[in-house]
N, CA, C and O of each residue as an XYZ file, in Angstrom:
576
protein
N     -27.303      8.633     32.348
C     -26.993      7.657     31.716
C     -25.941      7.669     30.498
O     -24.900      7.027     30.350
N     -26.587      8.643     29.658
C     -25.826      8.951     28.537
C     -24.240      9.467     28.932
O     -23.334      8.998     28.243
N     -23.969     10.204     29.775
C     -22.932     10.818     30.324
C     -21.916      9.338     30.492
O     -20.832      9.180     29.930
N     -22.413      8.612     31.165
C     -21.880      7.312     31.730
C     -21.345      6.469     30.567
O     -20.209      5.995     30.600
N     -22.212      6.286     29.505
C     -21.898      5.742     28.348
C     -20.868      6.322     27.447
O     -20.065      5.618     26.834
N     -20.909      7.777     27.368
C     -19.890      8.469     26.378
C     -18.649      8.400     27.435
O     -17.606      8.258     26.796
N     -18.447      8.445     28.651
C     -17.274      8.263     29.605
C     -16.598      6.835     29.337
O     -15.383      6.778     29.145
N     -17.234      5.915     29.327
C     -16.974      4.486     29.366
C     -16.173      4.338     27.759
O     -15.100      3.772     27.548
N     -17.015      4.996     26.795
C     -16.252      4.676     25.480
C     -15.218      5.693     25.346
O     -14.404      5.446     24.456
N     -15.015      6.898     26.072
C     -13.884      7.484     26.092
C     -12.653      6.919     26.594
O     -11.553      7.258     26.158
N     -12.851      5.927     27.649
C     -11.906      5.380     28.215
C     -11.465      4.062     27.656
O     -10.511      3.493     28.187
N     -12.119      3.494     26.558
C     -11.707      2.469     26.099
C     -10.694      2.797     25.174
O     -10.768      3.809     24.477
N      -9.636      1.905     25.121
C      -8.326      2.057     24.018
C      -8.907      1.548     22.549
O      -9.748      0.658     22.422
N      -8.461      2.086     21.761
C      -8.628      1.911     20.264
C      -7.994      0.334     20.206
O      -7.206     -0.148     21.020
N      -8.580     -0.342     18.978
C      -7.757     -1.803     18.878
C      -6.358     -1.109     18.137
O      -6.205     -0.089     17.464
N      -5.391     -2.221     18.623
C      -3.961     -2.069     18.044
C      -3.862     -2.469     16.819
O      -4.252     -3.617     16.604
N      -3.449     -1.856     15.932
C      -3.057     -2.367     14.518
C      -1.835     -3.385     14.631
O      -0.826     -3.205     15.314
N      -2.123     -4.503     13.820
C      -0.993     -5.612     13.781
C      -0.334     -5.357     12.590
O      -0.909     -4.840     11.632
N       0.953     -5.715     12.580
C       1.730     -5.841     11.485
C       2.398     -7.196     11.436
O       2.398     -7.903     12.443
N       2.872     -7.523     10.498
C       3.492     -8.967     10.424
C       4.933     -8.748     11.291
O       5.533     -7.679     11.179
N       5.332     -9.585     11.966
C       6.728     -9.538     12.308
C       7.577    -10.116     11.236
O       7.235    -10.356     10.078
N       8.856    -10.324     11.848
C      10.139    -10.677     10.859
C       9.729    -11.782      9.853
O      10.105    -11.750      8.681
N       8.906    -12.804     10.382
C       8.824    -13.897      9.477
C       7.247    -13.462      8.595
O       6.921    -14.162      7.636
N       6.668    -12.688      8.876
C       5.336    -12.340      8.090
C       4.002    -13.137      8.548
O       2.901    -13.022      8.009
N       4.297    -13.911      9.572
C       3.189    -14.651      9.786
C       2.091    -14.324     10.618
O       2.276    -13.370     11.373
N       0.996    -14.888     10.658
C      -0.099    -14.989     11.137
C      -0.720    -13.393     11.716
O      -1.562    -13.324     12.612
N      -0.245    -12.407     11.155
C      -1.070    -10.904     11.340
C      -2.189    -10.645     10.331
O      -2.216    -10.935      9.136
N      -3.079    -10.050     11.062
C      -4.198     -9.798     10.111
C      -4.434     -8.092     10.088
O      -3.989     -7.372     10.982
N      -5.002     -7.710      9.225
C      -5.078     -6.016      9.326
C      -6.314     -5.656      9.850
O      -7.424     -6.068      9.512
N      -5.956     -4.674     10.889
C      -7.306     -4.092     11.555
C      -7.951     -2.927     10.724
O      -8.963     -2.389     11.172
N      -7.445     -2.539      9.608
C      -7.882     -1.512      8.752
C      -8.638     -2.334      7.515
O      -8.163     -3.362      7.033
N      -9.695     -1.819      7.141
C     -10.298     -2.348      6.033
C     -10.926     -1.353      4.952
O     -11.109     -0.168      5.233
N     -11.191     -1.793      3.927
C     -11.290     -1.020      2.591
C     -12.806     -1.323      2.291
O     -13.245     -2.472      2.327
N     -13.577     -0.228      1.993
C     -15.134     -0.441      1.670
C     -15.022     -0.124      0.219
O     -16.031      0.393     -0.261
N     -14.023     -0.319     -0.579
C     -13.954     -0.260     -2.179
C     -14.782     -1.183     -2.855
O     -14.957     -2.338     -2.467
N     -15.286     -0.691     -3.852
C     -16.421     -1.720     -4.509
C     -15.838     -1.730     -5.803
O     -16.694     -1.907     -6.670
N     -14.721     -1.607     -6.225
C     -13.951     -2.012     -7.466
C     -12.454     -1.787     -7.332
O     -11.898     -0.976     -6.591
N     -11.875     -2.685     -8.215
C     -10.250     -2.756     -7.862
C      -9.792     -1.408     -8.280
O      -8.727     -1.049     -7.778
N     -10.433     -0.511     -9.172
C      -9.593      0.945     -9.129
C     -10.188      1.757     -7.859
O      -9.650      2.848     -7.673
N     -11.143      1.415     -7.022
C     -11.380      1.982     -5.996
C     -10.375      1.561     -4.748
O     -10.094      2.323     -3.823
N      -9.895      0.232     -4.890
C      -9.388     -0.211     -3.975
C      -7.673      0.366     -4.233
O      -6.901      0.664     -3.321
N      -7.447      0.403     -5.329
C      -6.057      0.947     -5.508
C      -5.931      2.409     -4.669
O      -4.832      2.664     -4.176
N      -6.851      3.212     -4.528
C      -6.374      4.376     -3.790
C      -6.037      4.031     -2.161
O      -5.075      4.491     -1.546
N      -7.047      3.122     -1.621
C      -6.771      2.683     -0.420
C      -5.347      1.916     -0.177
O      -4.731      2.037      0.882
N      -4.922      1.173     -1.188
C      -3.771      0.376     -1.094
C      -2.619      1.683     -1.398
O      -1.632      1.700     -0.662
N      -2.712      2.508     -2.214
C      -1.720      3.552     -2.608
C      -1.350      4.271     -1.087
O      -0.248      4.357     -0.545
N      -2.680      4.748     -0.610
C      -2.318      5.410      0.960
C      -1.738      4.682      1.930
O      -1.029      5.185      2.801
N      -2.072      3.137      1.816
C      -1.340      2.347      2.849
C       0.177      2.292      2.479
O       1.049      2.283      3.348
N       0.412      2.260      1.290
C       2.108      2.059      0.985
C       2.508      3.302      1.245
O       3.680      3.388      1.613
N       1.728      4.574      1.147
C       2.383      5.859      1.433
C       2.667      5.989      2.813
O       3.707      6.530      3.188
N       1.715      5.478      3.700
C       1.854      5.294      5.010
C       2.848      4.447      5.552
O       3.592      4.797      6.468
N       2.876      3.238      4.955
C       4.311      2.547      5.628
C       5.511      2.805      5.257
O       6.489      2.312      5.819
N       5.596      3.778      4.056
C       6.930      3.798      3.439
C       7.271      5.845      3.497
O       8.021      6.489      2.763
N       6.544      6.262      4.442
C       6.443      7.633      4.218
C       7.771      8.322      4.006
O       7.861      9.350      3.335
N       8.842      7.712      4.615
C      10.413      8.360      4.450
C      10.989      7.993      2.822
O      12.004      8.512      2.357
N      10.142      7.015      2.090
C      10.466      7.094      0.720
C       9.955      7.569     -0.425
O      10.381      7.500     -1.578
N       8.868      8.121      0.088
C       7.801      8.781     -0.706
C       8.377     10.154     -1.467
O       8.536     11.151     -0.763
N       8.652     10.215     -2.714
C       9.230     11.398     -3.084
C       8.263     12.656     -3.002
O       7.134     12.640     -3.492
N       8.856     13.843     -2.280
C       8.003     14.835     -1.820
C       7.756     15.981     -2.925
O       8.884     16.324     -3.281
N       7.036     16.539     -3.451
C       6.371     17.366     -4.515
C       6.514     16.615     -5.557
O       6.512     15.385     -5.581
N       6.712     17.756     -6.925
C       6.647     17.055     -8.169
C       8.060     16.243     -8.611
O       9.148     16.561     -8.130
N       7.935     15.385     -9.382
C       8.840     14.491     -9.774
C       9.681     14.765    -10.845
O       9.078     14.952    -11.902
N      10.975     14.852    -10.894
C      11.673     15.419    -11.889
C      11.471     14.853    -13.459
O      10.988     13.731    -13.604
N      11.822     15.590    -14.540
C      11.171     15.058    -15.640
C      12.059     13.825    -16.190
O      11.696     13.378    -17.278
N      12.971     13.331    -15.689
C      13.479     12.284    -15.981
C      13.624     11.219    -14.899
O      14.370     11.484    -13.956
N      12.963      9.984    -14.930
C      12.869      9.259    -13.802
C      14.074      8.116    -13.992
O      14.794      8.057    -14.989
N      14.155      7.199    -12.812
C      15.299      6.292    -13.231
C      14.266      4.996    -13.780
O      14.518      4.243    -14.721
N      13.363      4.981    -13.138
C      12.457      3.509    -13.750
C      10.917      3.992    -13.451
O      10.478      4.731    -12.570
N      10.249      3.279    -14.544
C       8.624      3.236    -14.099
C       8.274      1.720    -14.531
O       8.636      1.031    -15.485
N       7.524      1.515    -13.567
C       6.938      0.059    -13.799
C       5.551     -0.158    -13.485
O       5.196      0.478    -12.493
N       4.712     -0.818    -13.990
C       3.608     -1.205    -13.620
C       3.346     -2.677    -13.022
O       3.458     -3.743    -13.628
N       2.941     -2.454    -11.582
C       3.042     -3.931    -10.850
C       1.389     -4.054    -10.671
O       0.659     -3.106    -10.380
N       1.010     -5.244    -10.876
C      -0.338     -6.195    -10.511
C      -0.064     -6.744     -9.178
O       1.017     -7.309     -9.016
N      -1.127     -6.632     -7.925
C      -1.206     -7.113     -6.577
C      -2.257     -7.860     -6.274
O      -3.323     -7.244     -6.287
N      -2.310     -9.069     -5.985
C      -3.369     -9.793     -5.628
C      -3.270     -9.863     -4.014
O      -2.333    -10.381     -3.406
N      -4.318     -9.294     -3.473
C      -4.741     -9.156     -2.014
C      -5.648    -10.078     -1.613
O      -6.711     -9.997     -2.229
N      -5.586    -11.005     -0.716
C      -6.595    -11.639     -0.007
C      -7.642    -11.236      0.805
O      -7.580    -10.027      1.028
N      -8.371    -11.668      1.214
C      -9.713    -11.369      2.299
C      -8.926    -10.716      3.452
O      -9.398     -9.678      3.917
N      -7.786    -11.200      3.965
C      -7.293    -10.614      5.348
C      -6.356     -9.344      4.806
O      -5.987     -8.558      5.678
N      -5.972     -9.103      3.522
C      -5.087     -8.019      3.121
C      -3.831     -8.648      3.149
O      -2.892     -7.956      3.543
N      -3.584     -9.932      2.782
C      -2.269    -10.448      2.575
C      -1.981    -10.339      1.224
O      -2.916    -10.339      0.423
N      -0.635    -10.229      0.779
C      -0.253    -10.014     -0.654
C      -0.169    -11.577     -0.939
O       0.562    -12.249     -0.212
N      -0.899    -12.199     -1.988
C      -0.496    -13.512     -2.335
C       0.074    -13.547     -3.743
O       0.441    -14.633     -4.192
N       0.184    -12.376     -4.518
C       0.931    -12.528     -5.709
C       1.334    -11.021     -6.128
O       0.621    -10.045     -5.895
N       2.587    -10.979     -6.783
C       2.876     -9.619     -7.495
C       3.097    -10.103     -8.741
O       3.328    -11.303     -8.887
N       3.063     -9.337     -9.691
C       3.217     -9.648    -11.296
C       3.650     -8.402    -11.939
O       2.918     -7.442    -11.697
N       4.631     -8.187    -12.678
C       4.805     -7.234    -13.442
C       4.283     -7.170    -14.754
O       4.613     -7.988    -15.613
N       3.488     -6.250    -14.961
C       2.740     -6.021    -16.442
C       3.781     -5.197    -16.960
O       3.804     -5.517    -18.149
N       4.765     -4.219    -16.760
C       5.554     -3.497    -17.458
C       6.720     -3.417    -16.421
O       6.705     -2.524    -15.574
N       7.698     -4.304    -16.470
C       8.837     -4.311    -15.732
C       9.918     -3.259    -15.936
O      10.235     -3.112    -17.117
N      10.463     -2.606    -15.183
C      11.642     -1.807    -15.455
C      12.963     -2.714    -15.527
O      13.801     -2.614    -14.631
N      13.151     -3.640    -16.650
C      14.228     -4.392    -16.680
C      15.573     -3.920    -16.566
O      16.462     -4.625    -16.088
N      15.781     -2.624    -17.035
C      16.996     -1.976    -16.736
C      17.586     -1.701    -15.595
O      18.756     -1.352    -15.439
N      16.552     -1.901    -14.580
C      16.784     -1.640    -13.230
C      16.307     -2.697    -12.341
O      15.380     -2.477    -11.561
N      16.965     -3.982    -12.424
C      16.477     -5.228    -11.609
C      16.563     -4.670    -10.025
O      15.644     -5.031     -9.291
N      17.430     -3.960     -9.553
C      17.206     -3.665     -8.085
C      15.950     -2.938     -7.799
O      15.402     -3.070     -6.705
N      15.501     -2.230     -8.661
C      14.465     -1.505     -8.425
C      13.094     -2.233     -8.311
O      12.209     -2.029     -7.480
N      13.116     -3.038     -9.231
C      12.257     -4.292     -9.328
C      12.134     -5.168     -7.976
O      11.099     -5.443     -7.368
N      13.218     -5.468     -7.723
C      13.269     -6.206     -6.309
C      12.794     -5.336     -5.399
O      11.736     -5.654     -4.857
N      13.340     -4.242     -5.065
C      12.977     -3.090     -4.113
C      11.505     -3.098     -3.667
O      11.068     -3.315     -2.536
N      10.696     -2.758     -5.030
C       9.532     -2.527     -5.059
C       8.449     -3.789     -4.471
O       7.455     -3.719     -3.748
N       9.035     -4.778     -5.040
C       8.377     -6.147     -4.517
C       8.567     -6.240     -3.004
O       7.589     -6.534     -2.318
N       9.868     -5.990     -2.375
C       9.897     -6.104     -1.167
C       9.043     -5.107     -0.346
O       8.521     -5.498      0.699
N       8.887     -3.889     -0.759
C       8.415     -2.861     -0.273
C       6.781     -3.140     -0.298
O       6.092     -2.518      0.511
N       6.183     -4.026     -1.175
C       4.774     -4.235     -1.278
C       4.744     -5.547     -0.375
O       3.715     -5.670      0.289
N       5.585     -6.425     -0.258
C       5.389     -7.624      0.666
C       5.460     -7.081      2.000
O       4.697     -7.523      2.859
N       6.387     -6.067      2.300
C       6.421     -5.823      3.708
C       5.398     -4.925      4.294
O       5.262     -4.794      5.510
N       4.580     -4.223      3.283
C       3.538     -3.427      3.831
C       2.120     -4.246      4.107
O       1.108     -3.657      4.486
N       2.167     -5.491      3.902
C       1.098     -6.488      4.258
C       1.005     -6.474      6.019
O       1.948     -6.445      6.809
N      -0.254     -6.500      6.267
C      -1.325     -6.419      5.660
C      -1.788     -5.408      5.006
O      -1.447     -4.343      5.521
N      -2.474     -5.296      4.010
C      -2.956     -4.058      3.288
C      -4.638     -3.965      3.908
O      -5.047     -4.928      4.555
N      -5.419     -2.948      3.707
C      -6.501     -2.869      4.143
C      -7.428     -4.155      3.507
O      -7.608     -4.375      2.310
N      -7.954     -4.926      4.640
C      -8.971     -5.938      3.959
C     -10.045     -5.495      3.125
O     -10.878     -4.654      3.463
N      -9.988     -6.242      1.738
C     -11.401     -5.568      0.731
C     -12.502     -6.239      1.107
O     -12.845     -7.316      0.618
N     -13.134     -5.595      2.044
C     -14.363     -6.586      2.659
C     -15.464     -6.343      1.794
O     -16.324     -7.214      1.928
N     -15.719     -5.556      1.036
C     -16.618     -5.514     -0.167
C     -16.385     -6.586     -1.361
O     -17.219     -7.305     -1.912
N     -14.987     -6.468     -1.587
C     -14.683     -7.266     -2.746
C     -14.305     -8.662     -2.468
O     -14.270     -9.478     -3.389
N     -13.993     -9.020     -1.134
C     -13.522    -10.233     -0.639
C     -11.971    -10.551     -0.952
O     -11.157    -10.922     -0.107
N     -11.732    -10.354     -2.217
C     -10.053    -10.492     -2.464
C     -10.123     -9.406     -3.588
O     -11.126     -8.892     -4.083
N      -8.894     -9.205     -3.846
C      -8.798     -8.025     -5.116
C      -7.432     -8.269     -5.895
O      -6.497     -8.927     -5.436
N      -7.447     -7.668     -7.095
C      -6.222     -7.591     -7.884
C      -6.445     -6.343     -8.488
O      -7.343     -6.026     -9.268
N      -5.307     -5.514     -7.933
C      -5.155     -4.021     -8.531
C      -3.736     -3.747     -8.873
O      -2.798     -4.370     -8.375
N      -3.608     -2.718     -9.808
C      -2.533     -2.405    -10.366
C      -2.097     -0.734    -10.255
O      -2.918      0.183    -10.263
N      -0.913     -0.605    -10.171
C      -0.463      0.795    -10.011
C       0.688      0.849    -10.900
O       1.223     -0.162    -11.354
N       1.109      2.183    -11.171
C       2.506      2.284    -11.857
C       3.330      2.950    -10.641
O       2.782      3.734     -9.866
N       4.545      2.620    -10.542
C       5.335      3.033     -9.739
C       6.422      3.971    -10.543
O       7.052      3.640    -11.547
N       6.466      4.934    -10.007
C       7.186      6.321    -10.508
C       8.663      6.181     -9.580
O       8.633      6.544     -8.404
N       9.863      5.672    -10.138
C      11.021      5.857     -9.286
C      12.121      6.660     -9.757
O      12.591      6.716    -10.893
N      12.527      7.399     -8.494
C      13.708      8.460     -8.750
C      14.909      7.748     -8.423
O      14.990      6.692     -7.796
N      16.047      8.595     -9.028
C      17.281      7.743     -9.141
C      17.646      7.986     -7.176
O      18.298      7.145     -6.557
N      17.256      8.856     -6.718
C      17.572      9.001     -5.158
C      16.822      7.668     -4.244
O      16.907      7.561     -3.020
N      16.114      6.749     -5.117
C      15.321      5.609     -4.349
C      14.335      5.837     -3.581
O      14.065      5.108     -2.626
N      13.430      7.259     -4.021
C      12.208      7.470     -3.502
C      11.184      7.337     -4.778
O      11.469      7.307     -5.975
N      10.096      7.278     -4.237
C       8.846      7.110     -5.284
C       7.901      7.875     -4.952
O       7.858      8.539     -3.916
N       7.055      7.831     -5.839
C       5.673      8.137     -6.291
C       4.646      6.979     -6.973
O       5.084      6.212     -7.830
N       3.464      6.931     -6.589
C       2.561      5.846     -7.230
C       1.600      6.660     -8.094
O       1.131      7.719     -7.679
N       1.351      6.234     -9.122
C       0.695      7.009    -10.179
C      -0.632      7.450     -9.352
O      -0.985      8.627     -9.430
N      -1.141      6.824     -8.810
C      -2.551      6.863     -7.916
C      -2.528      8.164     -7.315
O      -3.423      8.999     -7.450
N      -1.440      8.318     -6.622
C      -1.344      9.848     -5.592
C      -0.257     10.656     -6.062
O       0.086     11.534     -5.270
N       0.448     10.583     -7.263
C       1.315     11.303     -7.730
C       1.098     12.965     -7.684
O      -0.027     13.462     -7.728
N       2.111     13.617     -7.607
C       2.378     15.155     -7.622
C       2.343     15.551     -8.892
O       2.159     16.742     -9.144
N       2.517     14.595     -9.918
C       3.268     15.183    -11.107
C       4.407     15.386    -11.387
O       5.255     15.316    -10.498
N       4.752     15.688    -12.668
C       6.298     15.852    -12.706
C       6.577     17.399    -13.262
O       5.722     18.145    -13.740
N       7.999     17.690    -13.077
C       8.331     18.871    -13.575
C       8.308     18.969    -15.098
O       8.602     20.028    -15.653
């Protein structure tokens, strides 16, 4: 009987991850975060952003001079949707970077649902290279 249960469990396909379509409507995240604080949720959000934008993440240590550094606050609802982005320190000399970061964050929704927090506001520092690639302070590999 145990062997049958294991066999049946192995045959089941895992739930598919859903991402918003071009309109961004109606999708919910199948992943969830067990973070109990905004600081802990920031780790899950950063990993999610890296996963959604792997080709844009700067590999290795960043150069000593970055093109832009910005501090962005993001509000996430119960389902992982982005409800607000707010610049706490905007790289105003690079408005194109600000727009691109906002677009990257919104396009990465749904984020892991903050199941223990209900909804969450987290903050991270975006470290932007001239090449258009980035690291987040939460997961940075440092600078040369």
